[in-house]
C-alpha atoms as an extended CHARMM CRD file, in Angstrom:
* protein
*
        61  EXT
         1         1  UNK       CA             23.5100000000       -5.4960000000       -6.8210000000  PROA      1               0.0000000000
         2         2  UNK       CA             21.4490000000       -8.4840000000       -4.5440000000  PROA      2               0.0000000000
         3         3  UNK       CA             17.7330000000       -9.2370000000       -3.9530000000  PROA      3               0.0000000000
         4         4  UNK       CA             18.4810000000       -6.7540000000       -0.9230000000  PROA      4               0.0000000000
         5         5  UNK       CA             18.4910000000       -3.1150000000       -3.4170000000  PROA      5               0.0000000000
         6         6  UNK       CA             15.7000000000       -1.8500000000       -4.4190000000  PROA      6               0.0000000000
         7         7  UNK       CA             15.2580000000        1.1560000000       -6.9160000000  PROA      7               0.0000000000
         8         8  UNK       CA             12.1340000000        3.4050000000       -6.1940000000  PROA      8               0.0000000000
         9         9  UNK       CA             10.0060000000        3.5790000000       -3.2900000000  PROA      9               0.0000000000
        10        10  UNK       CA              9.2250000000        1.6010000000        0.0950000000  PROA      10              0.0000000000
        11        11  UNK       CA              6.6090000000       -1.0310000000       -0.4270000000  PROA      11              0.0000000000
        12        12  UNK       CA              5.3260000000        0.7300000000        2.7080000000  PROA      12              0.0000000000
        13        13  UNK       CA              4.9030000000        3.8700000000        1.2060000000  PROA      13              0.0000000000
        14        14  UNK       CA              4.0900000000        2.8480000000       -2.2270000000  PROA      14              0.0000000000
        15        15  UNK       CA              1.2450000000        0.7140000000       -0.7350000000  PROA      15              0.0000000000
        16        16  UNK       CA             -0.2720000000        4.2350000000        0.6790000000  PROA      16              0.0000000000
        17        17  UNK       CA              0.1150000000        6.2750000000       -2.0070000000  PROA      17              0.0000000000
        18        18  UNK       CA             -1.5970000000        3.2290000000       -4.3860000000  PROA      18              0.0000000000
        19        19  UNK       CA             -4.4000000000        2.5850000000       -1.6500000000  PROA      19              0.0000000000
        20        20  UNK       CA             -5.2990000000        6.3900000000       -1.4950000000  PROA      20              0.0000000000
        21        21  UNK       CA             -5.1940000000        7.0670000000       -4.6380000000  PROA      21              0.0000000000
        22        22  UNK       CA             -7.4110000000        4.3930000000       -4.6260000000  PROA      22              0.0000000000
        23        23  UNK       CA             -9.5630000000        6.1990000000       -2.0890000000  PROA      23              0.0000000000
        24        24  UNK       CA             -9.9780000000        8.7440000000       -3.7390000000  PROA      24              0.0000000000
        25        25  UNK       CA            -11.8080000000        6.7050000000       -6.7870000000  PROA      25              0.0000000000
        26        26  UNK       CA            -14.0520000000        5.8990000000       -4.3570000000  PROA      26              0.0000000000
        27        27  UNK       CA            -16.0330000000        9.9750000000       -4.7890000000  PROA      27              0.0000000000
        28        28  UNK       CA            -16.8580000000        9.0880000000       -7.5670000000  PROA      28              0.0000000000
        29        29  UNK       CA            -19.6710000000        7.3180000000       -6.8880000000  PROA      29              0.0000000000
        30        30  UNK       CA            -20.1850000000        9.6480000000       -3.8650000000  PROA      30              0.0000000000
        31        31  UNK       CA            -17.9140000000        8.5590000000       -0.4950000000  PROA      31              0.0000000000
        32        32  UNK       CA            -16.7820000000       11.6710000000        0.9150000000  PROA      32              0.0000000000
        33        33  UNK       CA            -13.3110000000       12.7750000000       -0.0520000000  PROA      33              0.0000000000
        34        34  UNK       CA            -11.8270000000       12.9390000000        3.7130000000  PROA      34              0.0000000000
        35        35  UNK       CA            -13.4320000000        9.6430000000        4.5210000000  PROA      35              0.0000000000
        36        36  UNK       CA            -12.3350000000        7.6820000000        0.7950000000  PROA      36              0.0000000000
        37        37  UNK       CA             -8.0900000000        9.1070000000        1.1850000000  PROA      37              0.0000000000
        38        38  UNK       CA             -8.0180000000        8.4270000000        4.9680000000  PROA      38              0.0000000000
        39        39  UNK       CA             -9.5260000000        4.1600000000        4.5400000000  PROA      39              0.0000000000
        40        40  UNK       CA             -7.3420000000        4.2780000000        1.3420000000  PROA      40              0.0000000000
        41        41  UNK       CA             -4.5560000000        4.8050000000        3.1960000000  PROA      41              0.0000000000
        42        42  UNK       CA             -4.8960000000        2.4360000000        5.7760000000  PROA      42              0.0000000000
        43        43  UNK       CA             -5.6430000000       -0.4350000000        3.3680000000  PROA      43              0.0000000000
        44        44  UNK       CA             -2.4780000000        0.4500000000        1.1800000000  PROA      44              0.0000000000
        45        45  UNK       CA             -0.3020000000        0.4500000000        4.7610000000  PROA      45              0.0000000000
        46        46  UNK       CA             -1.5140000000       -2.6720000000        5.1800000000  PROA      46              0.0000000000
        47        47  UNK       CA             -2.0270000000       -4.6920000000        2.9930000000  PROA      47              0.0000000000
        48        48  UNK       CA              1.6230000000       -3.4450000000        1.8570000000  PROA      48              0.0000000000
        49        49  UNK       CA              2.6640000000       -4.5980000000        5.6330000000  PROA      49              0.0000000000
        50        50  UNK       CA              0.9530000000       -7.7240000000        5.0900000000  PROA      50              0.0000000000
        51        51  UNK       CA              3.2890000000       -8.7780000000        1.3290000000  PROA      51              0.0000000000
        52        52  UNK       CA              6.1670000000       -7.8450000000        3.2310000000  PROA      52              0.0000000000
        53        53  UNK       CA              5.5410000000      -10.5270000000        5.2920000000  PROA      53              0.0000000000
        54        54  UNK       CA              4.2150000000      -13.0560000000        3.0050000000  PROA      54              0.0000000000
        55        55  UNK       CA              7.9230000000      -12.5710000000        1.5030000000  PROA      55              0.0000000000
        56        56  UNK       CA             10.2810000000      -12.4950000000        4.4370000000  PROA      56              0.0000000000
        57        57  UNK       CA              8.3000000000      -15.5290000000        5.1680000000  PROA      57              0.0000000000
        58        58  UNK       CA              8.8570000000      -17.3360000000        1.7760000000  PROA      58              0.0000000000
        59        59  UNK       CA             13.1800000000      -15.9410000000        2.0410000000  PROA      59              0.0000000000
        60        60  UNK       CA             12.8160000000      -18.1010000000        5.7980000000  PROA      60              0.0000000000
        61        61  UNK       CA             12.2290000000      -21.3230000000        4.0090000000  PROA      61              0.0000000000
């Protein structure tokens, strides 16, 4: 089995789920639910995209 094959969800989808979950935790502190979910998903997507680009740059070297 090669390093390219992964089990589970793709990194971008995983980032959206984790980010959304963390965003919803912000509702504990009085943040609007819709806004917290939206910002959490966006931040999770950006984090996953950044991590993916870093891994691609490391593989090139």
